[in-house]
C-alpha positions as CSV (number, residue, x, y, z in Angstrom):
1,M,53.1,-27.5,-115.3
2,K,53.6,-30.8,-117.0
3,L,55.2,-33.9,-115.5
4,V,56.3,-36.6,-117.9
5,I,57.3,-39.8,-116.2
6,I,59.3,-42.1,-118.4
7,I,59.3,-45.7,-117.1
8,G,60.8,-49.0,-118.3
9,P,63.5,-51.5,-117.4
10,Q,67.2,-50.6,-117.2
11,A,69.0,-49.5,-120.4
12,V,65.7,-49.2,-122.4
13,G,66.6,-45.6,-123.1
14,K,64.7,-43.6,-120.6
15,M,67.4,-41.0,-119.9
16,T,68.5,-40.7,-123.5
17,V,64.9,-40.2,-124.7
18,G,64.4,-37.7,-121.8
19,Q,67.5,-35.8,-123.0
20,E,66.1,-35.6,-126.5
21,L,62.6,-34.7,-125.3
22,A,64.1,-31.9,-123.1
23,K,65.8,-30.5,-126.3
24,I,62.5,-30.2,-128.2
25,T,60.3,-29.0,-125.3
26,D,60.7,-26.5,-122.5
27,L,60.7,-29.3,-120.0
28,K,63.7,-30.0,-117.7
29,L,65.1,-33.5,-117.3
30,F,65.6,-35.2,-113.9
31,H,66.8,-38.7,-114.6
32,N,66.7,-41.1,-111.6
33,H,70.5,-41.5,-111.5
34,M,71.0,-37.8,-110.7
35,T,70.1,-38.6,-107.1
36,I,71.2,-42.2,-107.0
37,D,74.7,-41.3,-108.1
38,L,74.9,-38.2,-105.9
39,I,74.0,-40.2,-102.8
40,G,76.2,-43.2,-104.0
41,N,79.2,-41.0,-103.3
42,F,78.4,-41.4,-99.6
43,F,76.0,-44.3,-99.1
44,D,75.2,-47.5,-101.1
45,Y,71.8,-47.0,-102.8
46,G,70.7,-50.3,-101.5
47,S,71.2,-49.3,-97.9
48,S,68.4,-47.8,-95.8
49,E,70.3,-44.5,-95.5
50,G,70.9,-44.4,-99.2
51,K,67.3,-45.0,-100.0
52,R,66.1,-42.5,-97.4
53,L,68.3,-39.8,-98.8
54,V,67.4,-40.4,-102.5
55,K,63.7,-40.3,-101.6
56,L,64.3,-37.1,-99.6
57,F,66.2,-35.3,-102.3
58,R,63.7,-36.3,-104.9
59,H,60.7,-35.3,-102.8
60,E,62.2,-31.9,-102.1
61,L,63.0,-31.3,-105.8
62,F,59.5,-32.5,-106.9
63,D,57.9,-30.2,-104.3
64,A,59.9,-27.2,-105.4
65,I,59.4,-27.8,-109.1
66,S,55.6,-28.4,-108.8
67,K,55.3,-25.0,-107.1
68,S,57.5,-23.2,-109.6
69,D,56.8,-21.4,-112.8
70,L,58.8,-23.9,-114.8
71,D,57.0,-25.4,-117.8
72,G,57.5,-28.9,-116.4
73,L,59.7,-31.9,-115.7
74,I,60.7,-35.2,-117.3
75,F,61.4,-37.8,-114.7
76,T,62.8,-41.3,-115.4
77,F,62.1,-44.3,-113.2
78,V,62.4,-48.1,-113.2
79,W,59.0,-49.1,-112.0
80,A,58.7,-52.6,-110.5
81,F,55.0,-53.3,-111.3
82,D,54.9,-56.1,-108.9
83,M,55.9,-53.9,-105.9
84,K,53.1,-51.9,-104.2
85,E,55.7,-49.3,-102.9
86,D,56.5,-48.4,-106.6
87,W,52.8,-47.9,-107.4
88,D,52.5,-45.8,-104.3
89,Y,55.6,-43.8,-105.2
90,I,54.4,-43.0,-108.7
91,E,50.9,-42.1,-107.3
92,S,52.5,-39.7,-104.7
93,I,54.6,-37.9,-107.3
94,S,51.6,-37.6,-109.7
95,T,49.3,-36.4,-106.9
96,M,51.8,-33.7,-105.9
97,F,51.8,-32.2,-109.4
98,Q,48.1,-32.7,-110.1
99,S,47.1,-31.1,-106.7
100,R,48.8,-28.0,-107.9
101,G,47.1,-27.9,-111.3
102,G,49.7,-29.9,-113.2
103,S,49.2,-32.5,-115.9
104,V,51.0,-35.9,-115.6
105,F,51.9,-38.0,-118.6
106,Y,53.2,-41.6,-118.4
107,V,55.5,-43.0,-121.1
108,E,56.4,-46.6,-120.9
109,L,59.4,-47.8,-123.0
110,E,60.1,-51.4,-123.9
111,A,62.9,-53.1,-125.9
112,G,64.2,-56.7,-125.9
113,V,67.0,-57.8,-123.7
114,Q,69.6,-57.9,-126.4
115,E,69.0,-54.3,-127.4
116,R,69.1,-53.3,-123.7
117,L,72.4,-55.1,-123.1
118,K,73.8,-53.2,-126.1
119,R,72.5,-49.9,-124.8
120,N,73.9,-50.7,-121.3
121,K,77.4,-50.1,-122.7
122,S,76.6,-46.9,-124.6
123,E,78.9,-43.9,-124.1
124,N,76.0,-41.6,-123.2
125,R,74.8,-43.9,-120.5
126,L,78.3,-44.3,-119.0
127,I,79.0,-40.6,-119.1
128,H,75.8,-39.7,-117.2
129,K,75.5,-42.6,-114.8
130,P,78.8,-43.2,-112.9
131,S,77.3,-46.2,-111.0
132,K,76.8,-48.0,-114.4
133,R,80.5,-47.8,-115.4
134,N,81.2,-51.2,-113.9
135,V,79.6,-52.8,-117.0
136,D,79.9,-56.4,-115.7
137,W,78.0,-55.5,-112.5
138,S,75.5,-53.4,-114.5
139,E,74.8,-56.2,-117.0
140,T,74.4,-58.8,-114.2
141,D,72.0,-56.4,-112.4
142,L,70.0,-55.9,-115.6
143,L,69.7,-59.7,-116.2
144,D,68.9,-60.5,-112.5
145,S,66.2,-57.8,-112.3
146,M,64.3,-59.5,-115.1
147,T,63.8,-62.6,-113.0
148,T,63.2,-60.6,-109.8
149,Y,60.8,-57.9,-110.9
150,R,58.2,-57.2,-113.6
151,L,59.6,-54.0,-115.2
152,N,57.0,-53.5,-117.9
153,S,53.2,-53.4,-117.4
154,I,50.8,-56.0,-118.5
155,E,48.6,-55.0,-121.4
156,G,45.7,-52.9,-120.0
157,E,47.3,-52.3,-116.6
158,L,48.0,-48.7,-117.5
159,S,45.8,-46.8,-119.9
160,G,44.2,-43.5,-120.7
161,D,44.8,-40.4,-122.7
162,N,47.9,-39.6,-120.6
163,Y,49.6,-42.9,-121.2
164,V,51.6,-44.3,-124.1
165,R,53.7,-47.4,-124.5
166,I,56.4,-47.4,-127.1
167,D,58.6,-50.2,-128.3
168,N,61.7,-48.1,-129.0
169,A,64.0,-51.0,-129.9
170,A,64.2,-49.9,-133.5
171,L,63.7,-46.2,-132.9
172,S,66.3,-43.5,-132.2
173,A,66.0,-41.5,-129.0
174,T,65.1,-38.5,-131.2
175,E,62.3,-40.4,-133.0
176,T,60.9,-41.6,-129.7
177,A,61.0,-38.1,-128.2
178,V,59.1,-36.7,-131.2
179,I,56.4,-39.4,-130.8
180,I,56.0,-38.4,-127.1
181,K,56.0,-34.6,-127.9
182,H,53.2,-35.0,-130.5
183,R,51.2,-37.6,-128.5
184,F,50.9,-35.3,-125.5
185,D,51.1,-32.0,-127.3
186,L,54.2,-30.9,-125.4
């Protein structure tokens, strides 16, 4: 069992890279908006009930997958490195898979804000993330989050054989996925 956690700020390409990685491996993609947008049909994600349900759905899915005979999972997540609860969340997911004999790999993507603003409007993103279809709101959220949270790690904050940081601003999603596949022998 392999868990690949793709992290980075909004619109850096986590889901799109995850889609390409799923195509060239036997891993299944679970991008974070699969639960956010499901629950968003009923409760605002920012509400306490919305957050509770997203966390519950994700936990149950991680639990089931980590016990299954699947080859593994790709999960995407916007990690606020300045929030202890995000560190704890990543640790809990990782521990769940590792405690059952799984390997966990961390992929951090980075790209400049102009590239991310361009990607924020991409057809693939808008098809798969209904909550991002209000592009004006999504763009404002992307820009505001840059002043509110630290969404990329500081050099040396994450390290090890199971971690890679990729500046994918000038790379296609396919090129980035190939780098990840080879880096972790997926």
